[in-house]
C-alpha positions in Angstrom: 25.5 36.6 -123.9 25.7 32.8 -123.9 26.5 30.8 -120.8 28.0 27.4 -120.6 29.2 25.2 -117.8 32.2 22.9 -118.0 36.0 22.7 -117.5 38.0 22.2 -114.3 41.3 21.3 -112.8 42.0 17.7 -113.6 42.3 15.9 -110.3 43.4 12.7 -112.0 46.8 14.2 -112.9 47.4 16.6 -110.1 50.5 18.7 -109.7 53.4 18.0 -112.1 57.0 19.2 -111.7 58.3 21.3 -114.5 61.4 23.5 -114.6 61.7 23.5 -110.9 58.1 24.5 -110.3 54.9 22.5 -109.9 52.3 22.6 -112.7 48.6 21.8 -112.4 46.6 20.4 -115.3 43.2 21.7 -116.1 40.7 21.2 -118.8 39.4 24.3 -120.6 36.1 24.5 -122.5 37.2 27.9 -123.7 40.3 26.5 -125.3 38.3 23.6 -126.7 36.1 26.1 -128.5 39.1 28.2 -129.6 40.7 25.1 -131.0 38.0 25.1 -133.7 39.7 28.2 -135.0 43.2 26.9 -134.5 42.3 24.0 -136.7 42.0 26.3 -139.7 44.1 25.2 -142.7 45.0 28.9 -143.3 47.9 30.1 -141.1 46.7 32.3 -138.2 48.4 35.1 -136.3 48.2 34.6 -132.6 49.1 37.0 -129.7 50.1 35.2 -126.5 50.1 37.7 -123.6 52.3 36.2 -120.9 55.9 35.2 -120.3 57.3 33.3 -123.2 56.0 29.7 -123.3 58.1 27.3 -125.4 55.2 24.9 -125.2 52.8 27.4 -126.7 55.2 28.4 -129.4 55.8 24.7 -130.3 52.1 23.9 -130.2 51.0 26.7 -132.5 53.9 26.8 -134.9 53.7 23.1 -135.6 50.2 23.8 -136.9 51.6 26.5 -139.2 50.5 29.5 -137.2 52.5 32.6 -136.4 52.8 33.6 -132.7 53.8 36.8 -130.9 54.4 36.9 -127.2 54.4 39.8 -124.7 54.6 39.7 -120.9 52.3 42.6 -119.9 52.5 41.9 -116.2 56.2 42.1 -116.2 56.1 45.3 -118.3 53.6 46.9 -115.9 56.2 46.7 -113.1 58.3 49.4 -114.7 58.6 52.1 -112.0 58.6 54.9 -114.6 54.9 54.2 -115.2 53.9 55.4 -111.7 51.9 58.6 -111.6 48.9 60.1 -109.8 45.3 60.8 -110.9 43.4 64.1 -110.2 42.5 62.9 -106.7 46.1 62.1 -105.9 45.7 58.3 -106.0 48.6 56.2 -107.3 48.0 54.8 -110.7 50.0 53.7 -113.8 50.3 55.9 -116.8 48.3 53.9 -119.4 49.3 56.1 -122.3 53.0 55.6 -121.5 52.4 51.9 -121.1 50.7 51.6 -124.5 53.4 53.6 -126.1 55.8 50.8 -125.4 53.6 47.7 -125.3 51.0 46.1 -127.7 52.4 48.2 -130.5 51.0 46.4 -133.6 49.3 47.2 -136.8 45.5 47.4 -136.7 43.6 44.2 -137.3 46.8 42.0 -137.3 45.7 39.1 -135.1 43.2 36.3 -135.5 43.5 35.2 -131.9 44.5 36.8 -128.6 45.3 34.6 -125.6 44.7 37.1 -122.8 44.5 34.5 -120.0 44.0 35.9 -116.5 45.8 39.2 -116.9 42.8 41.4 -116.2 42.6 40.1 -112.6 46.2 40.8 -111.8 47.0 44.0 -113.8 46.8 47.5 -112.2 43.2 48.6 -112.6 44.2 51.8 -114.5 45.6 49.6 -117.3 42.8 47.1 -117.8 40.3 49.1 -119.9 43.0 50.8 -122.1 44.6 47.4 -122.7 41.3 45.9 -123.7 40.7 48.8 -126.1 44.1 48.3 -127.7 43.4 44.5 -128.1 40.1 45.4 -129.9 42.1 47.4 -132.4 44.8 44.8 -133.1 42.3 42.0 -133.5 40.8 41.3 -137.0 37.0 41.6 -137.3 35.8 38.2 -136.4 39.0 37.5 -134.4 38.7 35.8 -131.0 40.1 36.6 -127.5 40.3 34.0 -124.7 40.3 35.3 -121.1 40.0 33.9 -117.6 38.4 35.6 -114.6 38.2 34.5 -111.0 35.0 34.3 -109.1 34.7 35.6 -105.5 35.1 32.1 -104.2 38.7 32.0 -105.5 39.8 34.1 -102.5 42.3 37.0 -102.4 45.4 34.7 -102.3 44.6 33.0 -105.6 48.0 32.5 -107.3 48.8 34.0 -110.7 49.5 31.3 -113.3 51.2 31.1 -116.6 49.2 28.9 -119.0 50.8 26.3 -121.3 48.7 24.7 -124.1 49.3 20.9 -124.1 46.2 19.7 -126.0 43.0 20.7 -127.7 41.2 21.3 -124.4 44.0 21.0 -121.9 46.3 23.5 -120.2 49.2 23.3 -117.7 49.2 26.0 -115.1 52.6 27.1 -113.8 52.8 29.5 -110.8 54.4 32.9 -111.6 57.2 33.7 -109.2 56.8 36.8 -106.9 58.8 39.7 -108.1 61.9 40.7 -106.1 62.3 43.8 -103.9 63.4 45.8 -106.8 59.8 45.9 -108.1 58.1 48.6 -106.1 55.3 51.1 -106.5 51.8 50.5 -107.9 53.1 48.5 -110.9 54.5 45.8 -108.6 51.0 44.3 -108.2 51.8 43.0 -104.7 53.7 40.1 -106.3 51.0 39.5 -108.8 48.3 38.7 -106.3 44.7 38.9 -107.3 43.8 42.6 -107.6 40.0 42.4 -108.0 37.1 40.2 -109.0 35.0 41.0 -112.0 31.4 39.8 -112.1 29.6 39.0 -115.3 28.2 42.5 -115.7 31.7 44.0 -115.3 33.1 41.6 -117.8 30.4 42.4 -120.3 31.2 46.1 -119.9 34.9 45.5 -120.4 34.2 43.9 -123.8 31.2 46.0 -124.8 32.8 47.1 -128.1 33.2 43.4 -129.2 30.6 41.6 -131.3 29.8 38.7 -128.9 30.8 37.1 -125.7 30.4 33.5 -124.3 30.9 32.5 -120.7 32.1 29.0 -119.6 31.8 28.4 -115.9 34.4 26.1 -114.4 34.5 24.2 -111.1 37.8 25.7 -110.0 36.4 29.2 -109.4 37.2 30.5 -112.8 35.0 32.0 -115.5 36.4 31.4 -119.0 35.4 34.0 -121.6 35.5 33.9 -125.4 34.9 37.2 -127.1 34.6 37.9 -130.8 35.8 41.2 -132.3 
């Protein structure tokens, strides 16, 4: 494990309006490191796991890369996924979820942008999703993920991330789902579900070849893992 310290919300720019919502700008050391791969002359295949971002599509395709996008949080609100475990606790059916999501050929992607999904997904999906991402990444492929620290607080909003530069992201709040989204998949309007410490994060990615941590000043751990 390697540990670095950098990156933060950029107070100089502050909130910016965009598409009816405010966006915050933050610098990302993890993205800066990932950009070294994006600078490859060979076209790369990138999986962006969030609601479709026209900015991300434009940023990556203008560099000659191919991008796929899936909104796993939205998909996890499907009420047909609700089931119970052996103890009678409400969970989501991870096998059913993976039958309809992240269905790609093995070793297809060079890069996966996982963002902060692990902190907001139902816990029953997190490990199965990480396992599927391991299988669809190429050996040597890179995954970028963000994790909150305990200091973030339980009301930390869920953001959609837009790449606007080699080390810069815009964060757009994701709207709370309407009353039609009920059950364990509703994720309480995509509120923070849990906080992973470093040991938990290392365990999530234990099948990967390496992991780097970048500690930010905005209560976020950025993580780069290599398949």
